[in-house]
C-alpha positions as CSV (number, residue, x, y, z in Angstrom):
1,M,15.1,-1.4,-11.7
2,L,12.8,0.0,-8.9
3,T,15.4,-0.4,-6.2
4,G,14.9,2.4,-3.6
5,R,11.6,3.6,-5.1
6,R,8.6,4.1,-2.9
7,I,5.2,3.7,-4.4
8,L,1.8,4.6,-3.0
9,L,-0.8,2.2,-4.4
10,V,-4.5,3.0,-3.9
11,I,-6.6,-0.1,-4.4
12,G,-10.2,0.9,-5.2
13,G,-13.3,-1.1,-5.7
14,G,-13.6,-3.1,-8.9
15,I,-12.3,-6.3,-10.5
16,A,-8.9,-4.6,-11.0
17,A,-8.3,-4.9,-7.2
18,Y,-7.3,-8.5,-7.8
19,K,-4.6,-7.3,-10.3
20,A,-3.3,-4.8,-7.7
21,L,-2.1,-7.7,-5.6
22,E,-0.1,-9.0,-8.6
23,L,1.2,-5.5,-9.2
24,I,2.4,-5.3,-5.6
25,R,4.2,-8.6,-6.0
26,E,6.0,-7.4,-9.2
27,I,7.0,-4.1,-7.7
28,R,8.5,-5.9,-4.7
29,R,10.3,-8.3,-7.0
30,A,11.8,-5.4,-8.9
31,G,13.1,-3.9,-5.6
32,G,10.5,-1.2,-4.9
33,Q,8.6,-0.5,-1.7
34,V,4.8,-0.4,-1.8
35,T,2.5,1.4,0.7
36,P,-1.0,0.1,-0.1
37,V,-4.2,2.2,0.6
38,L,-7.3,0.0,0.5
39,T,-10.6,1.8,0.0
40,K,-13.9,0.4,1.4
41,G,-14.8,-0.7,-2.2
42,G,-11.4,-2.3,-2.6
43,A,-11.8,-4.2,0.6
44,Q,-14.9,-6.0,-1.0
45,F,-12.5,-7.6,-3.5
46,V,-9.2,-8.2,-1.6
47,T,-8.4,-8.4,2.1
48,P,-6.0,-6.0,3.9
49,L,-4.0,-9.1,5.1
50,S,-3.3,-10.1,1.5
51,A,-2.1,-6.7,0.5
52,S,0.0,-6.4,3.7
53,A,1.6,-9.7,3.3
54,L,2.6,-9.0,-0.3
55,A,3.7,-5.4,0.4
56,E,5.5,-6.3,3.6
57,S,4.0,-3.0,4.9
58,K,1.0,-1.7,6.8
59,V,-2.1,-1.3,4.7
60,Y,-3.9,2.0,5.2
61,A,-7.7,2.3,5.0
62,D,-7.7,6.1,5.0
63,L,-5.3,8.2,3.1
64,F,-5.5,10.9,5.8
65,D,-5.4,9.0,9.0
66,L,-4.7,11.5,11.8
67,T,-3.5,8.7,14.2
68,D,-0.6,7.8,11.9
69,E,0.1,11.5,11.2
70,A,0.6,12.1,15.0
71,T,2.8,9.1,15.3
72,N,5.0,10.1,12.3
73,A,5.2,13.8,13.2
74,A,8.5,13.4,15.2
75,M,10.1,11.1,12.6
76,P,12.4,12.7,10.0
77,Q,11.1,12.3,6.5
78,G,13.2,11.2,3.6
79,R,13.8,13.5,0.7
């Protein structure tokens, strides 16, 4: 159903952050790829390790991380 889809999931502060982990699990089960972004508020409810383990992907703490931009600059981007 979600095979080949890439989803950016921003996890903010609030009780719904716990449900975000369940959402990551369901998206992965359906074949999608998840890139989590965990805000400072969201990190008060769930850990980056939990989100990373479920997403099988790096968890970003800042949507505009210049270090990652420099690393990815030479890599070809999909569609």
